[in-house]
Backbone as ProteinMPNN parsed JSONL, in Angstrom:
{"seq_chain_A": "XXXXXXXXXXXXXXXXXXXXXXXXXXXXXXXXXXXXXXXXXXXXXXXXXXXXXXXXXXXXXXXXXXXXXXXXXXXXXXXXXXXXXXXXXXXXXXXXXXXXXXXXXXXXXXXXXX", "coords_chain_A": {"N_chain_A": [[27.815, -57.902, 39.234], [29.856, -59.408, 36.95], [32.932, -60.83, 36.251], [34.921, -61.514, 33.517], [37.786, -62.868, 32.197], [39.885, -62.464, 29.453], [42.801, -63.067, 28.134], [44.666, -60.537, 29.137], [42.642, -58.683, 29.088], [39.88, -57.216, 30.553], [36.522, -57.993, 30.783], [33.556, -56.762, 31.873], [30.372, -57.494, 32.957], [28.005, -55.389, 33.459], [25.094, -53.851, 34.632], [23.66, -51.073, 33.002], [22.604, -48.252, 34.584], [21.141, -45.964, 33.89], [20.127, -44.091, 31.003], [20.7, -41.059, 29.675], [20.339, -37.7, 28.356], [22.707, -35.205, 27.507], [23.297, -31.641, 28.096], [23.847, -30.727, 25.586], [22.527, -32.487, 24.024], [23.726, -35.03, 23.77], [24.391, -38.556, 24.047], [24.418, -40.081, 27.233], [25.576, -42.383, 29.596], [25.179, -44.165, 32.683], [27.178, -45.935, 34.918], [27.807, -47.845, 37.688], [27.633, -45.574, 39.376], [29.013, -43.567, 38.07], [29.278, -41.296, 35.332], [29.285, -41.54, 31.807], [30.153, -40.224, 28.666], [29.369, -40.392, 25.212], [32.057, -40.973, 23.054], [33.479, -41.868, 20.611], [33.308, -44.022, 17.669], [34.636, -47.324, 17.066], [37.302, -48.076, 14.715], [36.457, -50.17, 12.987], [33.795, -50.022, 13.377], [32.364, -51.581, 15.287], [32.261, -51.254, 17.959], [31.481, -48.982, 20.661], [33.046, -46.196, 22.034], [33.351, -44.756, 25.164], [33.86, -41.928, 27.24], [34.805, -40.649, 30.46], [32.58, -38.38, 32.032], [33.611, -36.218, 33.396], [35.599, -34.436, 32.137], [36.755, -32.053, 32.696], [38.223, -32.499, 34.976], [40.22, -34.017, 34.026], [39.798, -36.794, 33.983], [40.74, -40.138, 33.546], [39.19, -42.398, 32.989], [37.583, -44.908, 31.002], [35.174, -46.606, 28.875], [34.151, -49.402, 26.915], [31.602, -50.386, 24.729], [29.193, -52.535, 23.057], [28.02, -51.963, 19.684], [25.246, -51.897, 19.193], [24.072, -52.788, 21.525], [24.353, -52.547, 25.11], [25.467, -54.467, 26.671], [27.94, -55.813, 26.852], [30.612, -54.763, 28.442], [33.714, -53.147, 28.514], [36.069, -52.149, 30.694], [38.488, -49.621, 31.17], [41.805, -49.849, 32.543], [42.414, -47.671, 33.996], [41.496, -45.619, 36.703], [38.793, -43.656, 38.141], [39.223, -40.219, 39.072], [37.856, -39.023, 41.103], [35.058, -38.948, 43.434], [32.049, -40.992, 43.238], [28.995, -39.898, 41.588], [26.139, -39.982, 42.446], [23.894, -38.382, 43.084], [23.913, -36.475, 41.064], [23.365, -38.063, 38.868], [20.706, -38.83, 39.337], [19.493, -36.299, 39.219], [20.039, -35.528, 36.551], [18.651, -37.533, 35.204], [16.028, -36.882, 35.908], [15.856, -34.331, 34.718], [16.148, -35.016, 32.008], [13.824, -36.534, 31.588], [11.926, -34.527, 32.024], [12.518, -32.772, 29.903], [11.886, -34.408, 27.705], [9.169, -34.794, 28.172], [8.218, -32.175, 27.915], [8.642, -31.718, 25.201], [7.093, -33.733, 23.974], [4.432, -33.404, 24.941], [3.756, -30.772, 24.613], [3.154, -28.973, 26.643], [2.724, -26.09, 28.767], [5.608, -24.427, 30.037], [5.607, -24.036, 32.807], [4.078, -26.083, 33.771], [5.419, -28.474, 33.4], [7.396, -29.381, 35.428], [5.728, -30.495, 37.382]], "CA_chain_A": [[28.915, -57.666, 38.329], [30.57, -60.631, 36.631], [34.198, -60.516, 35.58], [35.433, -62.545, 32.633], [39.104, -62.429, 31.744], [40.424, -63.041, 28.22], [44.159, -62.55, 27.944], [44.872, -59.307, 29.865], [41.536, -57.746, 28.884], [38.781, -57.519, 31.461], [35.173, -57.672, 30.355], [32.645, -56.772, 33.003], [28.964, -57.409, 32.587], [27.435, -54.495, 34.462], [23.904, -53.181, 34.095], [23.679, -49.616, 32.898], [21.467, -47.845, 35.393], [20.291, -44.996, 33.195], [20.587, -43.461, 29.768], [20.154, -39.702, 29.665], [20.903, -36.8, 27.353], [23.427, -34.067, 28.071], [22.754, -30.34, 27.696], [24.037, -30.598, 24.135], [21.774, -33.592, 23.427], [24.567, -36.192, 23.527], [24.05, -39.702, 24.876], [25.185, -40.256, 28.462], [25.174, -43.568, 30.349], [25.766, -44.221, 34.019], [27.581, -47.267, 35.353], [28.415, -47.847, 39.027], [27.671, -44.244, 39.973], [29.798, -42.64, 37.258], [28.635, -40.997, 34.059], [30.154, -41.606, 30.639], [29.586, -39.587, 27.485], [29.828, -41.047, 23.988], [33.25, -40.332, 22.507], [33.634, -42.177, 19.186], [33.166, -45.415, 17.26], [35.888, -47.991, 16.713], [37.547, -47.982, 13.267], [35.641, -51.141, 12.251], [32.421, -49.688, 13.748], [31.719, -52.647, 16.044], [32.248, -50.855, 19.369], [31.355, -47.571, 21.021], [33.973, -45.782, 23.079], [32.776, -43.749, 26.055], [34.826, -41.335, 28.161], [34.201, -40.121, 31.675], [31.97, -37.067, 31.81], [34.389, -35.18, 34.07], [36.788, -34.084, 31.352], [37.364, -30.893, 33.346], [39.18, -33.004, 35.964], [41.119, -34.905, 33.274], [39.576, -38.162, 34.443], [41.175, -41.029, 32.473], [38.355, -43.598, 32.888], [36.95, -45.166, 29.711], [34.371, -47.824, 28.75], [33.829, -49.828, 25.556], [30.373, -51.181, 24.653], [28.813, -52.964, 21.721], [27.453, -50.884, 18.879], [23.789, -51.864, 19.307], [23.645, -53.067, 22.893], [25.294, -52.095, 26.127], [25.643, -55.6, 27.573], [29.347, -56.187, 27.009], [31.389, -53.578, 28.776], [35.141, -53.301, 28.793], [36.554, -50.997, 31.442], [39.929, -49.382, 31.11], [42.469, -50.077, 33.827], [42.547, -46.384, 34.676], [40.397, -45.367, 37.636], [38.299, -42.282, 38.247], [40.012, -39.382, 39.98], [36.908, -38.328, 41.976], [34.034, -39.838, 43.987], [30.878, -41.189, 42.375], [28.065, -38.777, 41.589], [24.79, -40.548, 42.396], [22.901, -37.306, 43.089], [23.913, -35.86, 39.727], [22.704, -39.004, 37.964], [19.261, -38.694, 39.562], [19.07, -34.986, 38.725], [20.066, -35.549, 35.086], [17.556, -38.396, 34.768], [14.804, -36.085, 36.04], [15.887, -33.29, 33.685], [15.905, -35.637, 30.709], [12.4, -36.877, 31.475], [11.177, -33.278, 31.88], [12.713, -32.274, 28.537], [11.111, -35.251, 26.802], [7.752, -34.511, 28.407], [7.917, -30.859, 27.347], [8.606, -31.835, 23.743], [6.014, -34.612, 23.537], [3.078, -32.991, 25.319], [3.563, -29.362, 24.268], [2.597, -28.269, 27.796], [3.375, -24.841, 29.151], [6.815, -24.757, 30.81], [5.352, -24.053, 34.252], [3.39, -27.332, 34.109], [6.287, -29.63, 33.195], [7.995, -29.973, 36.631], [4.743, -31.15, 38.256]], "C_chain_A": [[29.678, -58.974, 38.156], [31.815, -60.258, 35.848], [34.65, -61.719, 34.765], [36.762, -62.047, 32.09], [39.518, -63.2, 30.495], [41.763, -62.381, 27.952], [44.347, -61.261, 28.693], [43.738, -58.285, 29.686], [40.396, -58.151, 29.802], [37.466, -57.065, 30.855], [34.273, -57.794, 31.566], [31.227, -56.626, 32.485], [28.25, -56.658, 33.694], [26.185, -53.856, 33.873], [24.088, -51.668, 34.067], [22.427, -49.111, 33.581], [20.587, -46.827, 34.705], [20.969, -44.499, 31.926], [19.912, -42.104, 29.714], [20.783, -38.915, 28.52], [21.603, -35.653, 28.066], [22.754, -32.768, 27.633], [22.843, -30.133, 26.189], [23.435, -31.773, 23.37], [22.657, -34.772, 23.015], [24.146, -37.316, 24.469], [24.993, -39.809, 26.062], [24.665, -41.513, 29.145], [25.813, -43.511, 31.726], [26.002, -45.676, 34.399], [28.284, -47.129, 36.686], [28.572, -46.449, 39.615], [28.514, -43.219, 39.236], [29.125, -42.467, 35.906], [29.669, -40.952, 32.936], [29.427, -40.996, 29.456], [30.186, -40.253, 26.245], [30.983, -40.259, 23.388], [33.365, -40.583, 21.002], [33.366, -43.658, 18.942], [34.541, -46.004, 16.98], [36.082, -47.907, 15.197], [36.716, -48.97, 12.44], [34.148, -51.016, 12.578], [31.674, -50.84, 14.411], [31.608, -52.312, 17.525], [32.007, -49.359, 19.49], [32.343, -47.292, 22.138], [33.336, -44.642, 23.852], [33.875, -43.227, 26.959], [34.079, -40.843, 29.386], [33.687, -38.707, 31.415], [32.807, -35.932, 32.395], [35.703, -34.917, 33.342], [37.514, -32.899, 31.976], [38.377, -31.296, 34.411], [40.235, -33.906, 35.331], [41.017, -36.345, 33.753], [39.894, -39.131, 33.302], [40.27, -42.24, 32.231], [37.652, -43.681, 31.532], [36.158, -46.469, 29.788], [34.193, -48.112, 27.264], [32.543, -50.641, 25.63], [30.175, -51.654, 23.226], [28.143, -51.824, 20.98], [25.946, -50.773, 19.067], [23.294, -52.115, 20.722], [24.718, -52.597, 23.859], [25.591, -53.227, 27.111], [27.11, -55.9, 27.847], [30.179, -54.93, 27.231], [32.836, -53.954, 29.016], [35.588, -52.024, 29.478], [38.046, -50.839, 31.206], [40.519, -49.627, 32.491], [42.596, -48.792, 34.628], [41.299, -46.103, 35.501], [39.978, -43.905, 37.601], [39.125, -41.511, 39.267], [39.111, -38.567, 40.907], [35.893, -39.352, 42.477], [32.852, -39.955, 43.035], [29.873, -40.062, 42.567], [26.622, -39.26, 41.435], [23.716, -39.463, 42.348], [22.8, -36.642, 41.715], [23.202, -36.751, 38.72], [21.188, -38.886, 38.097], [18.742, -37.37, 39.013], [19.028, -34.963, 37.2], [18.968, -36.44, 34.51], [16.235, -37.642, 34.829], [14.742, -34.997, 34.972], [15.592, -33.852, 32.296], [14.434, -35.983, 30.539], [11.541, -35.619, 31.34], [11.307, -32.701, 30.47], [11.881, -33.074, 27.534], [9.617, -34.971, 26.942], [7.356, -33.169, 27.79], [7.808, -30.92, 25.828], [7.384, -32.634, 23.285], [4.619, -34.059, 23.8], [2.759, -31.559, 24.944], [2.88, -28.58, 25.398], [3.346, -26.963, 28.019], [4.539, -25.186, 30.078], [6.588, -24.772, 32.315], [4.668, -25.341, 34.69], [4.31, -28.541, 34.073], [6.873, -30.184, 34.487], [7.009, -30.726, 37.515], [4.498, -32.567, 37.9]], "O_chain_A": [[30.099, -59.576, 39.144], [31.76, -59.472, 34.902], [34.746, -62.828, 35.292], [36.851, -60.93, 31.581], [39.504, -64.431, 30.479], [41.806, -61.211, 27.57], [43.133, -61.056, 28.672], [43.879, -57.135, 30.101], [39.995, -59.315, 29.818], [37.31, -55.908, 30.464], [34.243, -58.84, 32.215], [30.928, -55.745, 31.679], [27.93, -57.226, 34.739], [26.21, -53.371, 32.742], [24.612, -51.074, 35.009], [21.316, -49.49, 33.212], [19.376, -46.83, 34.923], [22.194, -44.49, 31.8], [18.684, -42.016, 29.708], [21.654, -39.417, 27.81], [21.142, -35.187, 29.108], [21.769, -32.786, 26.894], [22.011, -29.446, 25.596], [23.786, -32.022, 22.217], [22.37, -35.442, 22.023], [23.614, -37.067, 25.551], [26.206, -39.649, 25.925], [23.453, -41.697, 29.267], [26.857, -42.887, 31.913], [25.134, -46.531, 34.22], [29.252, -46.377, 36.806], [29.563, -46.179, 40.292], [28.709, -42.109, 39.732], [28.481, -43.386, 35.4], [30.764, -40.41, 33.088], [28.233, -41.223, 29.264], [31.359, -40.627, 26.233], [30.906, -39.041, 23.23], [33.353, -39.642, 20.208], [33.218, -44.441, 19.88], [35.492, -45.277, 16.694], [35.115, -47.688, 14.468], [36.313, -48.653, 11.321], [33.337, -51.814, 12.108], [30.494, -51.059, 14.136], [30.927, -53.019, 18.268], [32.28, -48.582, 18.575], [32.457, -48.073, 23.083], [32.841, -43.68, 23.265], [34.732, -43.993, 27.401], [32.865, -40.646, 29.348], [34.295, -37.94, 30.668], [32.715, -34.797, 31.928], [36.784, -35.154, 33.883], [38.725, -32.745, 31.816], [39.288, -30.528, 34.722], [41.054, -34.493, 36.038], [42.027, -37.031, 33.91], [39.373, -38.966, 32.199], [40.561, -43.041, 31.341], [37.192, -42.677, 30.988], [36.418, -47.321, 30.637], [34.097, -47.192, 26.451], [32.405, -51.498, 26.504], [30.882, -51.238, 22.308], [27.744, -50.83, 21.587], [25.415, -49.663, 19.098], [22.195, -51.688, 21.074], [25.844, -52.29, 23.465], [25.931, -52.967, 28.265], [27.472, -56.212, 28.981], [30.411, -54.146, 26.311], [33.131, -54.966, 29.651], [35.496, -50.94, 28.903], [38.771, -51.823, 31.059], [39.802, -49.611, 33.491], [42.862, -48.838, 35.829], [40.178, -46.325, 35.041], [40.7, -43.04, 37.104], [39.661, -42.091, 40.212], [39.535, -37.541, 41.44], [35.867, -40.488, 42.005], [32.673, -39.127, 42.142], [29.894, -39.36, 43.578], [25.968, -38.987, 40.429], [22.723, -39.617, 41.637], [21.707, -36.292, 41.27], [22.517, -36.26, 37.823], [20.472, -38.846, 37.096], [17.671, -37.325, 38.409], [18.082, -34.434, 36.616], [18.415, -36.141, 33.451], [15.415, -37.743, 33.916], [13.685, -34.766, 34.385], [14.875, -33.237, 31.507], [13.857, -35.755, 29.475], [10.539, -35.631, 30.626], [10.333, -32.203, 29.906], [11.254, -32.51, 26.637], [8.891, -34.918, 25.95], [6.278, -33.047, 27.208], [6.967, -30.242, 25.238], [6.719, -32.257, 22.321], [3.72, -34.225, 22.976], [1.592, -31.169, 24.956], [2.123, -27.643, 25.142], [4.455, -26.768, 27.522], [4.452, -26.155, 30.832], [7.312, -25.461, 33.033], [4.68, -25.661, 35.879], [3.986, -29.56, 34.683], [6.856, -31.404, 34.649], [7.437, -31.537, 38.337], [3.696, -33.237, 38.55]]}, "name": "protein", "num_of_chains": 1, "seq": "XXXXXXXXXXXXXXXXXXXXXXXXXXXXXXXXXXXXXXXXXXXXXXXXXXXXXXXXXXXXXXXXXXXXXXXXXXXXXXXXXXXXXXXXXXXXXXXXXXXXXXXXXXXXXXXXXX"}
């Protein structure tokens, strides 16, 4: 993780560990053990705004990325209000790959988990 400071704004270059789909087929990314769901585009459509997936806990954490790439991340100063969820990330990654495999191969549903 590299921190670059430009006037009171912190840009962190952090690798995104996985990109998965939610139950409602929305894009979800994971960074540092936390999951973020796509929220909206900036008014000039040059950035993507992501919110923490745990909206049920009113988690205030946010991330900004580029529109086409996820290299330049801007974290909000607000921190998560819960512990990281590494196990959930692995489970969602497995579910996403199973869903994609089921769609692409047209296998019977009992064969997909194997």
